[in-house]
C-alpha positions as CSV (number, residue, x, y, z in Angstrom):
1,M,0.0,0.0,0.0
2,A,2.9,2.4,0.8
3,G,4.2,1.8,-2.8
4,E,0.8,2.7,-4.2
5,R,0.7,6.0,-2.3
6,A,4.2,6.8,-3.4
7,S,3.2,6.3,-7.0
8,V,0.3,8.8,-6.9
9,S,1.9,11.4,-4.7
10,P,2.9,14.6,-6.5
11,A,6.7,15.0,-7.0
12,P,8.4,18.4,-6.8
13,G,10.0,19.6,-10.0
14,Q,10.9,22.7,-12.0
15,V,9.5,24.2,-15.2
16,A,11.2,27.3,-16.7
17,G,13.0,27.8,-13.3
18,R,9.8,27.8,-11.3
19,A,8.9,25.2,-8.7
20,V,5.9,23.0,-9.7
21,M,4.4,19.8,-8.6
22,L,4.6,17.0,-11.1
23,V,1.6,14.7,-10.9
24,P,2.2,11.2,-12.2
25,H,-0.3,9.3,-14.4
26,R,-3.0,7.6,-12.4
27,E,-4.9,4.4,-13.1
28,P,-8.7,4.9,-13.8
29,E,-9.8,3.1,-10.6
30,I,-7.5,5.1,-8.5
31,Q,-8.4,8.4,-10.2
32,K,-12.1,8.1,-9.5
33,A,-11.5,7.2,-5.9
34,I,-9.4,10.4,-5.2
35,T,-11.0,12.8,-7.6
36,P,-13.4,15.3,-5.9
37,P,-17.1,14.9,-6.8
38,D,-17.2,18.3,-8.6
39,C,-14.3,17.2,-10.8
40,Q,-16.0,13.9,-11.5
41,R,-19.1,15.7,-12.8
42,N,-16.9,17.9,-15.0
43,L,-15.1,14.8,-16.4
44,T,-18.5,13.1,-17.1
45,V,-19.7,16.0,-19.2
46,V,-16.4,16.1,-21.2
47,R,-16.4,12.3,-21.7
48,R,-20.0,12.4,-23.0
49,A,-19.3,15.1,-25.5
50,D,-19.0,14.3,-29.2
51,G,-15.8,16.4,-29.5
52,P,-13.9,19.2,-27.7
53,V,-15.8,21.3,-25.2
54,T,-15.1,24.6,-23.6
55,A,-15.2,25.4,-19.9
56,R,-18.3,27.5,-20.6
57,Q,-20.1,24.5,-22.2
58,V,-19.3,22.3,-19.2
59,G,-20.6,24.9,-16.9
60,E,-23.8,25.4,-18.9
61,T,-24.4,21.6,-18.9
62,L,-23.9,21.5,-15.2
63,G,-26.2,24.5,-14.6
64,V,-23.4,26.8,-13.4
65,D,-23.6,30.5,-13.9
66,V,-21.1,31.1,-16.7
67,T,-21.5,34.9,-17.1
């Protein structure tokens, strides 16, 4: 279990001289378990779309005020 945690923990790194957190690839079953519910709803909208979507389209689909 400790090995699993280590594999999904962000690692520090640098991009263009700035400190960033590098997030490793996650397996689908792990991702769903640790992804917040709001993010899961956003991902559901994007996955159901026939093509690329904008943040505005996702918000409108979810009933969020996008003005």
